[in-house]
C-alpha positions as CSV (number, residue, x, y, z in Angstrom):
1,X,139.5,90.4,90.4
2,X,136.2,92.0,89.4
3,X,133.7,89.5,88.0
4,X,132.1,90.2,84.6
5,X,128.5,91.6,84.9
6,X,125.6,89.5,83.7
7,X,124.7,91.3,80.5
8,X,122.5,88.9,78.5
9,X,119.3,87.8,80.2
10,X,116.7,85.3,79.1
11,X,113.1,85.6,80.3
12,X,110.8,82.6,80.0
13,X,107.1,83.7,80.0
14,X,105.7,86.3,77.9
15,X,102.7,87.4,80.0
16,X,102.3,90.8,81.6
17,X,104.8,90.1,84.4
18,X,107.5,88.5,82.2
19,X,107.2,91.3,79.7
20,X,107.5,94.0,82.4
21,X,110.5,92.4,83.8
22,X,112.1,92.2,80.4
23,X,111.4,95.9,80.0
24,X,113.0,96.5,83.4
25,X,116.1,94.6,82.4
26,X,116.3,96.5,79.2
27,X,116.0,99.8,81.1
28,X,119.0,98.6,83.3
29,X,121.0,98.3,80.1
30,X,120.8,94.5,79.6
31,X,120.2,92.6,76.5
32,X,117.0,90.5,76.8
33,X,115.7,87.4,75.0
34,X,112.0,87.1,75.9
35,X,110.4,83.6,75.3
36,X,106.8,83.5,74.7
37,X,104.5,80.5,74.2
38,X,102.4,82.4,71.7
39,X,104.3,83.0,68.4
40,X,102.2,86.0,67.6
41,X,103.5,87.6,70.9
42,X,107.0,87.2,69.8
43,X,106.2,88.7,66.5
44,X,104.5,91.7,68.1
45,X,107.4,92.3,70.4
46,X,109.9,92.2,67.5
47,X,107.9,94.2,65.0
48,X,105.7,96.6,67.0
49,X,107.9,96.6,70.2
50,X,104.8,95.8,72.2
51,X,103.1,92.8,73.7
52,X,99.7,93.5,72.3
53,X,98.2,90.4,73.9
54,X,99.3,90.7,77.5
55,X,100.6,94.2,78.1
56,X,99.1,96.4,75.4
57,X,99.8,100.1,75.2
58,X,103.3,99.7,76.8
59,X,106.2,100.6,74.3
60,X,109.0,98.1,74.8
61,X,112.7,98.6,74.3
62,X,114.2,97.5,71.0
63,X,116.8,95.6,72.9
64,X,114.2,93.0,73.8
65,X,114.1,90.2,71.3
66,X,111.0,88.0,71.3
67,X,111.2,84.4,70.4
68,X,109.1,81.1,70.7
69,X,112.2,78.9,70.3
70,X,113.9,77.6,73.4
71,X,117.3,77.3,71.7
72,X,117.5,81.0,71.5
73,X,118.0,81.0,75.3
74,X,121.0,78.8,75.2
75,X,123.7,81.5,75.7
76,X,122.2,83.7,78.3
77,X,124.1,84.7,81.4
78,X,121.1,84.4,83.7
79,X,117.5,83.5,83.2
80,X,114.2,84.8,84.8
81,X,111.7,82.0,84.9
82,X,108.1,83.6,84.8
83,X,105.6,80.9,83.6
84,X,102.5,80.4,85.7
85,X,103.4,78.2,88.8
86,X,101.5,75.2,87.7
87,X,103.4,75.2,84.4
88,X,106.8,75.9,85.9
89,X,107.9,72.2,85.9
90,X,107.0,71.5,82.3
91,X,108.6,74.7,81.2
92,X,111.8,74.1,82.9
93,X,111.9,70.5,81.6
94,X,111.6,72.0,78.1
95,X,114.3,74.4,78.8
96,X,116.7,71.9,80.5
97,X,118.5,70.7,77.3
98,X,119.5,74.3,76.5
99,X,120.6,75.4,80.1
100,X,124.3,75.7,80.9
101,X,125.5,74.0,84.1
102,X,125.6,76.6,86.9
103,X,123.2,79.0,85.2
104,X,121.6,81.4,87.6
105,X,117.8,81.2,87.4
106,X,115.6,83.7,89.1
107,X,112.2,82.3,89.9
108,X,109.5,85.1,89.4
109,X,106.3,83.0,89.7
110,X,104.4,82.8,92.9
111,X,102.6,79.6,93.8
112,X,102.7,76.0,95.1
113,X,102.6,73.0,92.7
114,X,99.3,71.1,92.9
115,X,100.4,67.5,93.1
116,X,103.8,67.7,94.8
117,X,103.0,70.8,97.1
118,X,106.4,72.0,96.1
119,X,107.5,75.6,95.9
120,X,109.2,76.8,92.7
121,X,112.7,76.5,94.0
122,X,112.0,72.8,94.7
123,X,110.6,72.3,91.2
124,X,113.9,74.0,89.8
125,X,115.9,71.7,91.9
126,X,114.2,68.6,90.4
127,X,114.3,69.7,86.7
128,X,117.6,71.6,86.6
129,X,119.6,70.4,89.6
130,X,122.8,72.2,88.4
131,X,121.1,75.6,88.2
132,X,121.8,78.3,90.8
133,X,118.4,79.3,92.2
134,X,117.2,82.8,93.2
135,X,113.7,84.1,94.0
136,X,112.4,87.5,93.0
137,X,109.3,88.6,94.9
138,X,107.6,91.7,96.3
139,X,105.0,94.4,95.8
140,X,105.2,94.9,92.1
141,X,102.4,95.4,89.5
142,X,103.5,94.6,85.9
143,X,102.2,98.0,84.6
144,X,104.1,99.9,87.2
145,X,107.4,98.0,86.5
146,X,107.0,98.3,82.8
147,X,106.3,102.0,83.1
148,X,109.4,102.6,85.1
149,X,107.7,103.6,88.3
150,X,109.6,103.1,91.5
151,X,109.5,99.5,92.7
152,X,111.3,97.6,95.5
153,X,111.5,93.9,95.7
154,X,113.2,91.1,97.6
155,X,115.9,89.1,95.7
156,X,116.5,85.9,97.8
157,X,119.7,84.0,96.9
158,X,121.5,81.7,99.2
159,X,125.0,82.5,97.7
160,X,125.7,86.1,98.8
161,X,128.4,86.7,96.0
162,X,125.9,85.5,93.3
163,X,123.2,87.6,95.0
164,X,125.3,90.8,94.7
165,X,126.1,90.1,91.1
166,X,122.5,89.5,90.2
167,X,121.3,92.5,92.2
168,X,123.8,94.8,90.4
169,X,122.7,93.5,87.0
170,X,118.9,93.8,87.5
171,X,118.9,97.1,89.4
172,X,117.9,100.3,87.8
173,X,117.2,103.9,89.2
174,X,113.5,102.8,89.5
175,X,113.9,99.1,90.3
176,X,115.4,98.4,93.6
177,X,116.1,94.8,94.7
178,X,116.9,94.1,98.5
179,X,119.0,91.0,99.1
180,X,117.9,88.1,101.3
181,X,119.2,84.6,101.8
182,X,115.7,83.3,102.7
183,X,114.4,81.6,99.6
184,X,111.6,79.7,101.3
185,X,110.4,82.9,103.1
186,X,110.2,84.9,99.8
187,X,108.4,82.0,98.2
188,X,105.8,81.6,101.0
189,X,105.0,85.4,101.0
190,X,104.4,85.4,97.3
191,X,102.2,82.3,97.3
192,X,100.0,83.0,100.4
193,X,99.3,86.6,99.6
194,X,97.5,85.7,96.4
195,X,95.1,83.5,98.4
196,X,94.5,86.2,100.9
197,X,93.9,88.8,98.1
198,X,90.9,86.7,97.0
199,X,89.6,86.8,100.6
200,X,90.0,90.6,100.8
201,X,88.2,90.9,97.4
202,X,85.3,88.8,98.7
203,X,85.0,91.0,101.8
204,X,84.8,94.3,99.7
205,X,82.6,92.5,97.1
206,X,80.2,91.6,99.8
207,X,80.2,95.2,101.1
208,X,81.5,94.2,104.6
209,X,83.5,97.4,104.9
210,X,87.1,98.6,105.2
211,X,87.4,97.6,108.8
212,X,86.7,93.9,108.0
213,X,89.1,94.4,105.0
214,X,91.9,95.5,107.3
215,X,91.1,92.7,109.8
216,X,91.6,90.1,106.9
217,X,94.9,91.5,106.0
218,X,96.2,91.5,109.6
219,X,94.8,88.1,110.4
220,X,95.9,86.8,107.0
221,X,99.5,88.0,107.8
222,X,99.4,86.0,111.0
223,X,98.5,83.0,108.9
224,X,101.4,83.6,106.6
225,X,103.7,84.0,109.5
226,X,102.5,80.7,111.1
227,X,103.2,78.8,107.9
228,X,106.5,80.5,107.3
229,X,108.0,79.9,110.7
230,X,106.8,76.2,110.4
231,X,108.7,75.8,107.2
232,X,111.9,77.6,108.3
233,X,111.3,81.1,107.0
234,X,112.6,84.1,109.0
235,X,110.1,86.6,110.4
236,X,112.2,89.5,108.9
237,X,111.4,88.1,105.4
238,X,107.8,87.6,106.1
239,X,107.4,91.1,107.4
240,X,109.4,92.6,104.5
241,X,108.8,93.3,100.9
242,X,108.1,89.8,99.8
243,X,105.7,89.1,102.7
244,X,103.8,92.0,104.2
245,X,104.6,94.4,101.5
246,X,103.3,92.2,98.7
247,X,100.3,91.3,100.8
248,X,99.3,95.0,101.4
249,X,99.6,95.8,97.6
250,X,97.7,92.7,96.3
251,X,95.0,92.9,99.0
252,X,94.3,96.6,98.3
253,X,93.8,97.1,94.7
254,X,91.4,95.6,92.1
255,X,94.3,95.9,89.7
256,X,95.4,92.6,91.3
257,X,93.9,89.6,89.4
258,X,93.4,87.8,92.7
259,X,91.6,90.6,94.4
260,X,89.5,91.3,91.4
261,X,88.5,87.6,91.4
262,X,87.5,87.8,95.1
263,X,85.5,91.0,94.3
264,X,83.5,89.2,91.6
265,X,82.9,86.2,94.0
266,X,81.7,88.5,96.6
267,X,79.2,90.0,94.2
268,X,77.8,86.7,93.5
269,X,79.5,85.6,90.2
270,X,80.5,82.0,89.7
271,X,84.2,81.0,89.7
272,X,83.7,79.6,86.2
273,X,82.2,82.8,84.8
274,X,85.1,84.8,86.3
275,X,87.8,82.5,84.9
276,X,86.1,82.1,81.5
277,X,86.4,85.8,81.1
278,X,90.2,85.9,81.6
279,X,93.2,85.2,79.4
280,X,95.7,85.7,82.2
281,X,96.3,83.3,85.0
282,X,94.9,84.1,88.5
283,X,97.6,82.3,90.7
284,X,95.6,82.3,93.9
285,X,92.9,80.1,92.5
286,X,95.5,77.5,91.6
287,X,97.4,77.9,94.9
288,X,94.5,77.8,97.3
289,X,93.9,74.0,97.3
290,X,97.7,73.3,97.4
291,X,98.1,75.7,100.4
292,X,95.2,74.0,102.1
293,X,97.0,70.6,101.8
294,X,100.4,71.9,102.7
295,X,99.2,73.7,105.9
296,X,97.3,70.6,107.0
297,X,100.3,68.5,106.3
298,X,102.4,70.6,108.7
299,X,99.6,71.2,111.3
300,X,99.4,74.9,110.7
301,X,96.0,76.7,111.3
302,X,95.1,79.0,108.4
303,X,91.3,79.6,108.7
304,X,91.1,82.5,106.2
305,X,93.1,80.6,103.6
306,X,91.2,77.3,104.3
307,X,87.9,79.2,103.7
308,X,89.0,80.6,100.4
309,X,90.0,77.1,99.3
310,X,86.6,75.6,100.2
311,X,84.8,78.5,98.4
312,X,86.8,78.0,95.3
313,X,86.2,74.1,95.4
314,X,82.5,74.7,95.9
315,X,82.4,73.0,99.3
316,X,80.9,76.1,101.0
317,X,79.2,79.3,99.9
318,X,80.6,82.8,100.4
319,X,78.0,83.5,103.0
320,X,78.6,80.2,104.7
321,X,82.4,80.8,104.8
322,X,81.8,84.2,106.3
323,X,79.5,82.9,109.0
324,X,81.9,80.2,109.9
325,X,84.9,82.6,110.3
326,X,82.8,85.1,112.4
327,X,81.6,82.1,114.5
328,X,85.0,80.8,115.4
329,X,86.0,80.7,119.2
330,X,87.6,83.9,120.3
331,X,91.2,83.6,121.4
332,X,94.4,85.6,122.0
333,X,95.9,87.4,119.1
334,X,98.9,85.6,117.8
């Protein structure tokens, strides 16, 4: 017997990424309820069919309904959770009274929770233990997805039947999900690449050249792989779209908020000045200290990521961190 397709989707998080995913779902023929924290965003989506605050200039489908009321998400077939990683727990807790048992929830935020060092699937397990988790991650800028440009991502789901149903529901001619059962691998790739993008931005901001930039990407990928294998991820996932693919994209374009933050740091701007000038979250800034603690907890060496965490925390200068990395003992490549 053919199972009914997921038709009505909820999206929690009305930033650029959540809005772009809502637009992609609408392009796939789905009905979408997009929850935004800011009431003016919901009004703009419903009246102007545009998120004028976070994704200006992109015309949105009329099948997207904006709301700031959690009860409007009660009867969805599946949900995409897209709040900033550090707000995921509070957001899911607010949504919990309105969630059906067994609801598929696709986690689309990339980060590690500060206090608990938990990934987003663990946070979901704490707050909505009866939900069916999935993780969406990969090389995907919001403006590209919203514009309908070709994009390929990883959709990690432990249940293969659920994975096929979700993949069928969210796929469109321009949005291509590849299935995996490696949830932790997809989460590690998404979190670590944001920290490494800050490092790559610093390298280019300091004028250290493309050779150094490429070296940071390659050695950063080695760090991502070490952590991933220590936590049970597969090398196939880490070398795929949600790992290496997302790393290359985020570390190679100032369009990335994380890389642009690193560029500004490399040019001598203070972190406070950079963050004060932004309305959108830069996930790598919040993830770096948690990643530092998590890697230390598991005895994983991640010198580039550690250097970024120390720069952001004010423990070391950019120049001091670069000198320390270049002064490390030479060793075999691994």
